[in-house]
KOLZADREN-884175 format. One record per residue (C-alpha): x, y, z. Coordinates in steps of 0.05 Angstrom, whole numbers, plus 5000, padded with zeros to 4 digits. Example, Ala and Ser with C-alpha at 12.3 -4.5 7.8 and 13.67 -1.06 7.14 Angstrom:
524649105156/527349795143/
END
This chain:
418823860949/424124390963/428324330910/421924510875/421025100912/429125310890/427425360827/421725720829/424726210872/430226270819/425926190746/420926820776/428227170808/431427020727/425727390703/424627910746/432128100713/430327950646/422828170625/423027800559/424927060577/418026850570/416227190504/422326960489/421526300500/414326220474/417326630400/421025910400/416525510426/411425620375/415925710312/418624960326/409524810330/410225210269/415124790236/411124120257/405024470230/408824620161/411723920159/404323660171/401323930108/397624420157/399525060127/394625620140/395825340223/403325370216/402626160183/398726370244/403126010287/409126370260/405027110263/404527080341/411126780350/414627360325/410427740355/411527380421/419727520383/418228310383/414928360456/421227970482/426328400449/423129020482/422028820540/428728550537/430429300526/425629630581/430228990633/436129340607/434530040618/431429870688/437329410721/442330100698/438030500721/439130100793/446830170780/446530850781/442530940848/448230400877/451830880851/449031560877/448231200945/455931080956/
END
């Protein structure tokens, strides 16, 4: 149970620093599901899943850019304190 809590804390810490990570993971999962549905012949569902995947990718990239600016600002604040 303790190791699960540590893992959870590490995951939350990572997500705080990389805001786009959940969206990018969702992008990958949706794209895989889309490929599976396409292979099964469900083209309409595959298309909708792929569209949702790409929206997640765009959101993830935008959030990663925000994360970069946040971390740069924090680094500059630390330098100013020194």
